[in-house]
C-alpha positions as CSV (number, residue, x, y, z in Angstrom):
1,M,0.3,0.1,0.3
2,I,2.9,2.3,0.6
3,K,3.7,1.7,-3.1
4,Q,0.5,2.8,-4.1
5,L,0.7,5.8,-1.5
6,E,3.9,6.5,-3.3
7,V,2.6,6.6,-7.2
8,L,-0.2,7.9,-6.7
9,N,2.2,11.4,-4.5
10,A,4.2,11.6,-7.8
11,K,0.3,11.5,-9.8
12,L,-1.0,14.2,-8.2
13,K,2.4,16.8,-8.3
14,A,1.8,16.0,-11.6
15,I,-1.5,18.0,-11.8
16,D,0.2,20.7,-9.9
17,D,3.3,21.2,-12.1
18,K,0.9,20.3,-15.5
19,F,-2.2,23.5,-14.8
20,I,-2.6,26.4,-13.8
21,N,-3.5,27.5,-9.8
22,V,-5.5,24.2,-9.1
23,N,-5.3,24.5,-5.5
24,W,-5.7,28.6,-5.8
25,G,-9.7,27.9,-7.1
26,G,-9.2,24.2,-9.0
27,C,-9.2,22.7,-5.6
28,A,-12.5,21.6,-5.9
29,V,-12.2,20.7,-9.3
30,I,-9.1,18.7,-8.7
31,A,-11.6,17.3,-5.2
32,A,-14.3,15.8,-7.2
33,F,-12.1,14.3,-9.9
34,V,-9.8,12.5,-7.8
35,S,-12.7,11.2,-4.9
36,N,-14.7,9.4,-8.3
37,T,-11.9,8.7,-9.2
38,L,-10.7,6.1,-6.4
39,R,-13.6,5.9,-4.5
40,T,-13.2,1.8,-4.4
41,T,-9.3,1.9,-4.3
42,F,-9.5,3.9,-1.5
43,P,-13.7,3.0,0.4
44,I,-13.0,4.5,3.9
45,M,-12.6,8.7,1.8
46,R,-14.0,12.1,2.9
47,I,-14.0,14.9,0.8
48,T,-13.8,18.1,2.7
49,C,-12.8,21.9,2.9
50,S,-11.3,24.5,6.1
51,N,-13.2,27.6,7.1
52,G,-9.9,29.4,6.9
53,Y,-10.1,31.7,9.1
54,W,-13.7,33.2,9.0
55,I,-15.5,30.2,11.2
56,G,-18.7,30.0,11.5
57,S,-21.7,29.3,13.7
58,N,-20.9,25.4,12.9
59,N,-18.3,23.2,12.4
60,N,-19.7,20.1,10.6
61,L,-21.2,19.2,7.3
62,D,-24.1,17.3,7.6
63,T,-25.1,19.7,10.0
64,I,-24.2,22.5,7.6
65,R,-26.5,19.4,4.9
66,K,-28.8,19.8,7.8
67,N,-30.4,23.4,7.2
68,L,-30.0,23.4,3.3
69,T,-33.0,23.6,0.7
70,N,-30.5,22.8,-2.2
71,S,-26.9,20.8,-1.2
72,L,-25.7,21.1,-4.2
73,N,-26.1,24.5,-4.6
74,K,-22.6,26.4,-3.5
75,D,-24.7,29.5,-3.0
76,E,-26.6,27.4,0.1
77,W,-22.9,26.5,1.6
78,T,-22.2,29.4,1.6
79,T,-25.4,31.7,3.4
80,N,-24.9,28.8,5.6
81,D,-21.6,30.0,6.9
82,L,-19.3,27.8,4.8
83,Y,-16.4,29.6,3.4
84,F,-14.3,27.2,0.6
85,H,-11.1,28.4,1.7
86,H,-9.4,24.7,0.3
87,V,-11.2,21.6,-0.8
88,W,-9.9,18.1,0.1
89,V,-10.1,14.4,0.3
90,E,-9.0,12.4,3.3
91,I,-8.1,8.6,3.6
92,L,-7.2,6.4,5.4
93,V,-4.8,3.6,4.4
94,N,-3.4,1.4,6.9
95,K,-5.2,3.5,10.1
96,R,-3.9,6.6,9.0
97,W,-5.9,9.0,7.5
98,Y,-3.5,11.5,4.5
99,A,-4.9,14.2,2.3
100,L,-5.7,14.5,-1.0
101,D,-4.6,17.4,-3.2
102,A,-1.9,18.8,-6.3
103,T,0.6,19.3,-3.6
104,G,0.4,15.7,-3.6
105,V,-0.2,12.5,-0.5
106,I,0.1,14.7,2.6
107,P,0.2,13.5,6.4
108,I,-2.7,15.1,7.1
109,K,-1.7,17.0,10.4
110,D,0.6,18.8,7.8
111,M,-2.8,19.5,5.9
112,Y,-4.4,20.7,8.9
113,K,-1.0,23.1,9.3
114,E,-1.4,24.8,5.8
115,W,-4.5,24.9,5.3
116,G,-6.6,24.7,9.1
117,V,-8.4,22.0,10.2
118,P,-10.9,21.0,8.3
119,L,-15.2,20.7,9.6
120,K,-16.5,17.4,10.5
121,G,-18.3,16.2,7.9
122,S,-17.9,15.2,4.2
123,F,-19.9,16.1,1.1
124,T,-20.8,13.0,-0.7
125,H,-20.4,12.3,-4.1
126,K,-22.6,13.8,-5.9
127,E,-22.0,17.1,-4.7
128,I,-19.2,18.0,-5.4
129,Q,-19.6,17.1,-8.3
130,S,-21.9,20.3,-8.2
131,L,-20.2,22.6,-5.9
132,A,-16.4,21.5,-8.7
133,N,-18.9,22.1,-11.0
134,Q,-20.5,25.9,-10.8
135,D,-18.5,28.7,-11.8
136,D,-17.8,31.3,-8.5
137,W,-14.9,29.8,-7.8
138,N,-11.3,31.9,-7.2
139,S,-11.3,33.3,-10.3
140,S,-7.1,32.8,-10.6
141,F,-8.6,29.3,-12.3
142,N,-8.5,28.8,-15.7
143,R,-11.4,26.4,-15.7
144,S,-11.1,26.0,-19.5
145,Q,-8.4,24.2,-18.6
146,I,-11.5,21.2,-16.2
147,P,-11.4,19.5,-19.5
148,E,-7.9,18.1,-19.5
149,I,-7.9,17.6,-16.0
150,K,-10.3,15.4,-15.6
151,Q,-8.9,13.2,-18.4
152,Y,-5.7,13.1,-16.8
153,I,-7.3,12.1,-13.2
154,T,-9.2,9.1,-15.2
155,K,-6.4,7.9,-16.8
156,E,-3.6,8.5,-14.4
157,L,-5.1,8.0,-10.6
158,S,-7.3,4.9,-12.9
159,S,-4.8,2.7,-12.6
160,I,-3.6,2.7,-8.8
């Protein structure tokens, strides 16, 4: 399994090298494609985000979801105290949690140091797919890269 993580790490890092500003407006896109592609390989997974320095009234995605009319709409999350500072995937491997984003496979404590402790709970695969498709993310990410990113992730990560 460690070799598998090393290969995954290299392929995720290649995303950051190959595409522009993927962690600055494209992190939800990466989380959506990575979680969908790896969901059978790593069945214990959660898709999460940090609120950054914003301290909302609730720090649990599952609790916030109960207040939403439509959890597939990003605006509903933000009007319920969720600020999407950074979105990533977490997987459990050999009793240890790892975070996945375009910078690679990161020990969970290092991810939390970099981006902050995430909210509890998890987005569903359907939610993150829908949220990632909405256009109101950081404009420094060029969304025209999305088809090529999807193709790369699907091709390169399916073999892991």
